[in-house]
C-alpha positions in Angstrom: 17.9 56.9 114.5 20.6 59.6 114.4 21.6 61.6 117.4 19.9 64.9 117.7 22.3 67.8 117.1 22.3 70.6 119.6 23.4 74.3 119.4 26.9 75.6 119.4 26.8 78.5 122.0 29.6 81.0 121.8 30.9 82.8 124.9 33.5 85.5 124.5 36.0 86.6 127.1 34.0 89.6 128.2 30.8 87.6 128.5 31.5 85.5 131.6 28.1 85.7 133.2 26.1 82.5 133.8 23.0 84.6 133.0 24.3 85.4 129.6 21.6 85.5 126.9 23.6 83.1 124.8 23.3 80.5 127.6 19.6 81.0 128.2 17.6 77.7 127.5 20.9 75.8 127.3 20.4 72.0 126.9 23.4 70.3 128.6 22.5 67.0 127.0 22.9 68.3 123.4 24.5 71.8 123.4 28.2 72.7 123.3 29.6 75.9 124.6 32.5 77.3 122.6 35.2 79.4 124.3 38.5 80.3 122.7 41.6 82.1 123.9 42.0 84.2 120.7 45.5 85.4 119.8 43.9 87.6 117.2 41.9 89.5 119.8 44.8 89.6 122.3 47.1 91.2 119.7 44.7 93.4 117.7 45.8 95.8 120.4 48.9 94.6 122.3 46.8 94.5 125.5 48.4 95.0 128.9 49.8 91.8 130.3 47.4 92.0 133.3 44.4 92.3 131.0 45.4 89.1 129.2 45.8 87.4 132.6 42.5 88.7 133.8 40.5 87.5 130.8 42.1 84.2 130.2 42.1 83.2 133.9 38.5 84.2 134.2 37.6 82.3 131.0 39.2 79.1 132.3 37.4 79.4 135.6 34.1 80.1 133.9 34.5 77.1 131.7 35.2 74.9 134.8 32.1 76.2 136.5 30.0 75.3 133.4 31.5 71.8 133.3 30.8 71.3 137.0 27.1 71.8 136.0 27.3 69.1 133.4 27.7 71.5 130.4 30.0 70.3 127.6 32.6 73.1 126.9 34.8 73.1 123.8 37.6 75.2 125.2 40.5 76.2 122.9 43.6 77.2 124.9 46.5 79.2 123.6 48.7 76.2 123.5 46.3 74.1 121.5 48.2 73.3 118.3 45.0 73.5 116.3 44.1 77.0 117.6 43.2 79.0 114.5 43.9 82.3 116.5 40.5 83.8 115.6 37.0 83.5 117.0 35.5 83.1 113.5 38.0 80.4 112.7 37.2 78.4 115.9 33.4 78.6 115.1 34.1 77.2 111.6 36.4 74.5 113.0 33.9 73.5 115.7 31.1 73.1 113.2 33.3 71.0 111.0 34.2 68.7 113.8 30.9 68.7 115.8 28.0 69.5 113.5 25.2 71.6 115.2 21.7 72.6 114.2 22.4 76.3 115.0 24.8 78.8 116.5 23.7 81.0 119.4 25.7 84.0 120.6 25.4 87.3 122.4 26.1 90.5 120.6 29.8 91.5 120.9 31.1 94.7 122.5 33.3 95.5 119.5 31.7 96.7 116.3 34.3 95.2 113.9 34.1 91.7 115.6 30.3 91.9 115.5 30.4 92.7 111.7 32.9 89.9 111.2 30.6 87.4 112.9 27.5 88.7 111.0 29.4 88.2 107.8 30.4 84.7 108.9 26.8 83.8 109.5 26.0 84.3 105.8 28.6 81.7 104.9 27.2 79.0 107.2 24.6 76.5 106.3 22.8 76.7 109.7 21.1 79.6 111.3 23.0 82.0 113.7 21.1 83.7 116.4 22.7 86.9 117.8 20.9 87.8 121.0 20.9 91.2 122.8 23.3 91.5 125.7 20.7 91.9 128.4 23.4 92.4 131.1 23.2 96.0 130.2 20.3 98.0 131.6 19.5 99.9 128.4 19.4 97.9 125.1 20.7 99.3 121.9 17.2 99.7 120.6 16.0 101.5 123.8 19.0 103.9 123.6 18.3 104.6 119.9 14.6 105.3 120.7 15.7 107.7 123.5 18.2 109.5 121.2 15.8 109.9 118.3 14.9 113.5 117.5 17.3 114.9 120.1 19.6 117.7 118.9 22.1 116.8 121.6 22.8 113.6 123.5 23.5 114.5 127.1 24.3 111.9 129.7 22.5 113.8 132.5 19.1 113.5 130.8 19.7 109.9 129.9 20.7 109.2 133.5 17.5 110.7 134.8 15.5 108.5 132.5 17.4 105.5 133.7 16.7 106.4 137.4 13.0 106.6 136.6 13.1 103.3 134.7 14.9 101.4 137.5 13.5 103.3 140.5 17.1 103.7 141.8 17.5 106.6 144.3 13.9 107.7 143.7 11.3 108.8 146.2 8.1 108.2 144.2 8.6 110.2 141.0 11.1 112.5 142.6 14.9 112.1 143.0 16.1 111.1 146.4 17.3 114.2 148.3 15.4 116.5 146.0 18.0 116.7 143.2 19.4 114.4 140.5 23.0 115.1 140.8 25.3 115.9 143.8 28.5 116.3 141.8 29.1 119.8 143.2 29.9 118.1 146.5 32.2 115.5 144.9 35.0 117.7 143.6 37.3 118.2 146.6 41.0 117.8 147.0 42.2 115.1 149.3 42.5 116.7 152.7 46.0 116.7 154.1 46.8 113.8 156.4 43.8 111.8 155.4 44.5 108.3 154.2 42.0 106.0 152.6 41.4 102.5 154.0 43.8 99.8 152.7 42.7 98.2 149.4 41.5 94.6 149.6 44.0 92.6 147.4 43.0 89.5 145.6 45.6 86.8 145.9 46.1 85.1 142.5 44.7 81.5 142.6 46.3 78.5 140.9 44.6 79.1 137.6 45.6 82.7 137.6 49.2 81.9 138.5 49.4 79.5 135.6 48.1 82.1 133.2 50.5 84.7 134.6 53.4 82.3 133.7 52.0 81.8 130.2 51.6 85.5 129.5 55.0 86.5 130.9 56.7 83.9 128.7 54.6 84.4 125.5 53.7 88.1 125.5 56.8 89.7 126.9 56.7 92.5 124.4 53.3 93.7 125.7 52.9 96.7 128.0 52.9 96.4 131.8 53.9 94.2 134.7 52.5 90.8 135.5 53.9 90.2 139.0 51.6 92.9 140.6 48.4 91.3 139.3 45.7 91.2 141.9 42.4 91.6 140.0 39.4 89.3 140.8 39.0 86.5 138.2 35.8 84.8 139.4 32.5 85.9 141.0 33.5 85.0 144.5 36.6 87.2 144.3 34.7 90.0 142.6 32.0 89.9 145.2 34.6 90.2 147.9 36.0 93.4 146.3 32.5 94.8 146.0 31.6 94.0 149.6 34.8 95.7 150.8 34.0 98.8 148.8 30.5 99.1 150.0 31.4 98.4 153.6 34.6 100.3 153.9 35.1 102.7 151.0 31.7 103.9 149.7 31.1 106.4 152.6 34.4 108.2 151.7 34.0 107.9 147.9 32.0 111.0 147.3 33.8 114.1 148.2 37.3 113.0 147.0 36.3 110.9 144.0 38.0 113.4 141.7 41.1 113.8 143.9 44.5 112.6 142.9 47.5 111.8 145.0 51.1 110.8 144.3 51.8 107.1 144.8 48.2 106.4 145.8 46.4 105.2 142.7 43.3 103.7 144.3 42.0 106.1 147.0 38.3 105.3 147.7 37.5 104.0 144.2 35.7 100.7 143.9 38.1 98.9 141.5 35.2 96.8 140.2 35.2 97.9 136.5 37.6 95.1 135.2 35.3 92.4 136.8 32.1 94.2 135.8 33.2 94.6 132.2 33.9 90.9 131.8 30.6 89.8 133.4 31.6 88.8 136.9 29.3 91.3 138.5 25.8 92.5 137.7 25.4 96.3 137.3 21.9 96.5 138.6 22.8 94.5 141.7 25.8 96.8 142.3 23.6 99.9 142.2 20.9 98.4 144.4 23.4 97.4 147.0 24.9 100.9 147.0 21.5 102.4 147.4 20.7 100.0 150.3 23.9 101.3 152.0 22.5 104.8 151.8 19.0 103.9 152.9 20.6 102.1 155.9 22.5 105.2 156.8 25.9 103.6 156.0 26.9 106.0 153.2 26.0 109.6 152.4 23.7 110.3 149.4 26.3 112.4 147.5 28.7 109.4 147.5 26.1 106.8 146.6 24.6 109.0 143.8 28.0 109.7 142.3 28.8 106.0 142.3 25.5 104.9 140.8 25.7 107.6 138.2 29.0 106.1 136.9 27.3 102.8 136.3 23.7 103.5 135.6 24.4 106.8 133.8 27.9 107.0 132.3 28.6 103.3 131.5 25.2 102.8 129.9 25.4 106.1 128.0 28.9 105.3 126.6 27.6 101.9 125.2 24.5 103.6 123.8 26.6 106.3 122.0 29.0 103.7 120.7 26.4 101.5 119.0 24.4 104.4 117.8 27.3 106.2 116.1 29.5 103.4 114.8 31.3 102.9 112.5 31.5 106.6 111.6 32.3 107.5 115.2 35.7 105.8 114.9 36.7 108.2 112.1 35.8 111.4 114.0 38.6 113.9 114.4 36.8 117.2 115.0 39.9 119.1 116.0 42.0 117.8 113.1 44.6 116.5 115.5 47.5 114.8 113.7 50.3 114.6 116.3 52.1 111.5 117.6 51.7 110.2 121.1 54.8 111.0 123.2 56.9 108.1 124.1 56.6 108.8 127.9 53.0 107.6 127.7 54.7 104.2 127.5 57.9 104.7 129.4 56.7 107.0 132.2 60.0 108.9 131.7 58.8 112.4 132.2 59.4 115.1 134.8 55.7 115.9 134.8 54.7 114.3 138.2 51.1 113.9 137.3 51.8 112.1 134.1 54.6 110.0 135.5 52.3 108.8 138.3 49.4 108.0 136.0 51.6 106.0 133.6 53.2 104.2 136.6 49.8 103.2 137.8 48.8 102.0 134.3 52.1 100.0 134.0 51.9 98.4 137.5 48.1 97.9 137.8 46.5 98.3 134.3 44.5 101.0 136.1 44.1 104.7 136.6 41.0 106.4 138.0 38.7 108.5 135.8 40.3 111.9 136.6 43.8 110.7 135.9 42.5 109.4 132.5 40.4 112.4 131.6 42.3 115.4 133.1 45.9 114.2 133.1 46.6 111.8 130.2 43.6 112.7 128.1 43.8 116.4 128.6 47.5 116.4 127.8 47.0 114.4 124.6 44.3 116.8 123.5 46.3 119.9 124.2 49.2 118.5 122.3 47.1 117.7 119.3 47.7 113.9 119.4 45.7 112.0 116.7 42.7 110.4 118.3 43.6 107.0 116.8 46.8 107.0 118.9 44.9 108.0 122.0 42.4 105.2 121.4 45.1 102.7 121.0 46.9 103.7 124.2 43.8 103.5 126.3 42.8 100.2 124.8 46.3 98.8 125.6 47.0 100.0 129.0 43.8 99.5 131.0 42.3 96.2 132.2 38.7 97.5 131.9 39.1 98.9 128.4 36.7 97.5 125.8 35.9 99.4 122.7 32.3 100.1 123.5 33.3 102.0 126.6 36.8 103.2 125.7 36.2 104.9 122.4 33.3 107.2 123.5 35.4 108.2 126.5 38.6 109.0 124.6 37.0 110.5 121.5 34.1 112.0 123.3 35.5 113.2 126.6 39.3 113.0 126.7 40.0 114.5 123.2 36.7 116.1 122.0 37.4 114.3 118.7 33.7 113.6 118.3 33.0 117.4 118.2 30.5 117.4 121.1 28.4 114.2 120.7 29.3 113.1 124.2 30.4 116.2 126.0 29.3 119.8 125.8 32.8 121.2 125.8 36.4 120.0 125.6 37.8 119.0 129.0 40.8 121.3 128.5 42.6 122.6 131.6 45.9 124.2 132.6 48.1 123.1 135.4 45.9 125.0 137.9 43.2 122.3 137.7 45.7 119.5 138.5 47.1 121.6 141.4 43.6 122.2 142.8 42.7 118.5 142.7 46.0 116.8 143.6 49.3 117.0 145.5 51.3 116.4 142.3 52.5 119.9 141.8 54.3 120.1 145.2 56.8 117.6 144.2 57.1 118.3 140.5 60.1 119.8 138.7 57.8 122.2 136.9 56.3 125.3 138.4 52.5 125.2 138.1 52.4 129.0 138.7 54.8 129.8 135.9 53.3 130.1 132.4 56.1 130.9 130.1 59.4 130.4 132.0 62.0 127.6 131.5 60.4 125.6 134.3 56.8 126.5 133.6 54.3 123.7 133.8 53.8 122.4 130.2 50.0 122.3 130.7 49.9 126.1 131.0 51.2 127.2 127.6 49.6 124.2 125.9 46.2 125.2 127.4 46.3 128.8 126.1 47.7 127.7 122.7 44.9 125.1 122.5 42.3 127.9 123.0 44.1 130.1 120.5 44.3 127.4 117.8 40.6 126.4 118.2 39.1 129.8 119.1 36.7 129.8 116.1 35.6 126.2 116.6 34.9 126.6 120.3 33.2 130.0 120.1 29.7 128.4 119.8 30.1 126.4 122.9 28.4 128.2 125.8 30.6 126.5 128.5 33.7 127.9 126.8 32.6 131.5 127.0 34.6 132.5 130.0 38.0 131.1 129.0 37.6 132.4 125.4 36.7 135.9 126.8 39.9 135.8 128.8 41.8 134.8 125.7 40.3 137.6 123.7 41.6 140.2 126.2 45.1 138.8 126.0 47.6 141.0 124.2 48.7 139.5 120.9 52.3 139.4 122.1 51.3 137.2 125.0 49.3 134.9 122.7 52.3 134.6 120.4 54.5 133.7 123.3 52.1 130.9 124.3 52.1 129.7 120.7 55.9 129.6 120.6 56.2 127.9 124.0 53.6 125.3 123.1 55.3 124.6 119.7 58.6 124.1 121.5 56.9 121.8 124.0 55.4 119.6 121.3 58.7 119.4 119.5 60.5 118.4 122.7 57.9 115.7 123.4 58.1 114.3 119.9 54.6 115.1 118.9 
């Protein structure tokens, strides 16, 4: 009697949850879990060294936890001479060496890889089951049903539906505190002399240190520093970071969540997205614990609501838009931007204090918070007219939490308005005045934020008015652009021409 064949169960590097749908009903006596350190995925974008360390260390530790439960794991390391470099190649090799009756996997977070694995399934002689990723709180089908028939997709209305569905921050059928959104209370500059609590650092464990050595030696041409790595790589480490945030940081998160400060990249932010996006934390559990802190009187409602909105609202909305609009979404370039990304996005060699600080944070920590991403690096790229492909690539490379399902709608939808208004109701364009209002960058900057056309004028200023001038006709139908466009229309033509000339010289000097 022949031995019964089990299932080959695929687990990807951003699917490191023991509750993963691909692992449901797993039979340790017969099934094999396949995990592979894919060079192809690591170099499709030349990911930040810290992201490679994060994913591969977390994968190795996840495999060890499965093996401790008696699960057989076929783990393909980078240094395996037989490593085919690709996920599809490892599936094919595994089935040739260890026949299985079926393949079970969870849907990918990257459209191209999902299509590749769907195509592979047609070449195999056994069935392949692709299960929904139920770690997300809104399935692709549920989002499509919500979006059907809507002229505009707006996160705020999706978020309200998710609040009703989950019961988070609800008092019966009404929002807690009598309103859905407390964002107006969360847009304050960091008060002078106020310092956030110290960040809880994760000390790299033995597995992580081993991967750090491997990455430093084998991926030396990738962006970023390895030696400053301190991201959590297993559930215990991730839980410690989350506990610290809720206990010590959440209460101060609200008012200053949009603030920026030179040399202080973390402020009151949670720093959980790298762990969350690879599966080490559960989004609903995070939201419930934040809500419990508010109900226990340990954090104000505006802070808790703003934090929950980022996870329950924005994160889920980004994923929904991505799967609803791909693959066409990746081709969108509504503003016909064709410029190159300035080299200082990689080197940090710029006299613009805000940009230099954001790039330094990305280099040293594979991190920058949402306003640095949106209103500094993203805003500048949009004003310069950088092609959205180049912006996509940069964000995918430099941030540890970047996966295409969340990165692309943020860069094309929010940072560059390349999607033409699918995600946002207006371009998030701003002059230096916004950065001055929300940060202390301008005080120590070589450029004068009050000067618009002089030799030392803040580059954001001329670029902003030139952006409005170039796209005046396209933006005219957007209600939220009415006031700046009205100001532009009153501007003498000579002044508009001066802004155009200044902006053109700036783009040339930046190599755009």
